[in-house]
C-alpha positions in Angstrom: 10.5 6.9 -1.9 11.4 6.4 -5.6 9.2 4.8 -8.2 6.7 2.1 -7.9 7.9 -1.0 -9.8 5.5 -3.2 -11.8 6.3 -6.8 -12.6 4.5 -9.9 -13.8 4.9 -13.2 -12.0 4.8 -16.7 -13.6 1.1 -16.9 -13.2 0.4 -13.5 -14.9 -0.3 -11.6 -11.7 0.9 -8.0 -11.6 3.0 -7.1 -8.6 3.4 -3.4 -7.6 6.1 -2.7 -5.1 7.9 0.2 -3.5 8.8 2.0 -0.3 7.0 4.6 1.8 8.8 7.0 4.2 7.1 8.6 7.2 8.2 12.2 6.9 6.1 13.3 9.8 7.0 13.7 13.5 4.6 11.1 14.8 4.2 7.3 14.4 1.9 6.3 11.5 -0.2 3.2 12.5 -2.1 0.9 10.1 -0.2 2.6 7.2 -1.7 1.6 3.9 -1.8 2.5 0.2 -5.2 2.5 -1.6 -4.7 2.0 -5.3 -7.5 3.1 -7.8 -7.1 1.3 -11.1 -8.6 2.9 -14.3 -10.0 -0.1 -16.2 -10.9 1.6 -19.5 -11.3 4.9 -21.2 -15.0 5.2 -20.1 -13.7 5.8 -16.5 -14.5 2.5 -14.8 -12.4 1.9 -11.8 -11.5 -0.8 -9.2 -9.6 -0.4 -6.0 -7.2 -2.6 -4.1 -5.4 -1.8 -0.8 -2.1 -3.0 0.6 -0.6 -2.4 4.1 3.0 -1.2 4.6 5.5 -3.7 6.1 6.4 -1.7 9.2 7.1 -2.4 12.8 4.8 -4.4 15.1 3.1 -2.3 17.7 0.6 -3.4 20.4 -1.8 -0.7 21.6 -3.3 -0.2 25.0 -6.5 -1.9 23.7 -4.6 -5.0 22.9 -4.9 -4.5 19.1 -1.7 -5.3 17.2 -0.5 -3.6 14.0 2.5 -4.7 11.9 2.0 -1.7 9.7 3.3 1.1 11.9 6.1 3.5 10.8 8.1 5.6 13.2 9.1 9.1 12.2 11.8 8.9 9.5 11.3 5.2 9.0 10.9 3.5 5.6 8.5 0.6 5.0 8.1 -1.6 1.9 4.9 -2.7 0.3 3.8 -5.2 -2.3 0.4 -5.3 -4.0 -0.6 -8.4 -5.9 -3.1 -7.7 -8.6 -4.5 -11.1 -9.7 -4.6 -11.9 -13.4 -8.4 -12.3 -13.2 -8.6 -8.7 -12.0 -8.6 -7.6 -15.6 -6.4 -5.3 -17.6 -6.0 -1.7 -16.5 -4.8 1.4 -18.4 -3.4 3.2 -15.3 -3.6 3.8 -11.6 -3.4 6.4 -8.9 -3.0 6.0 -5.2 -3.5 7.6 -1.8 -1.5 6.9 1.4 -3.6 6.5 4.5 -2.7 6.0 8.2 -4.1 6.3 11.7 -2.6 7.5 15.0 -3.3 5.5 18.1 -2.0 5.5 21.6 
């Protein structure tokens, strides 16, 4: 929902943050955003992934996720890009999730 904000912290790390809304009609488990950073004009890329801060859910298998979003719910995310990651000229992202019982 809205724009992704980009800030620098005191150590020169870049922080990307925002919110994601589950617009589906089922719970989205292990919700994450995979960012692909374009490092230069030659097309070199690097990827980083961040999970959404959602609700905690324990599945029948005993596995626990704190990145589940119920239908209509909004979850926040923060991605810390360390200063030694290198400079980048842009980024794109995809949103990914699973559905478990």
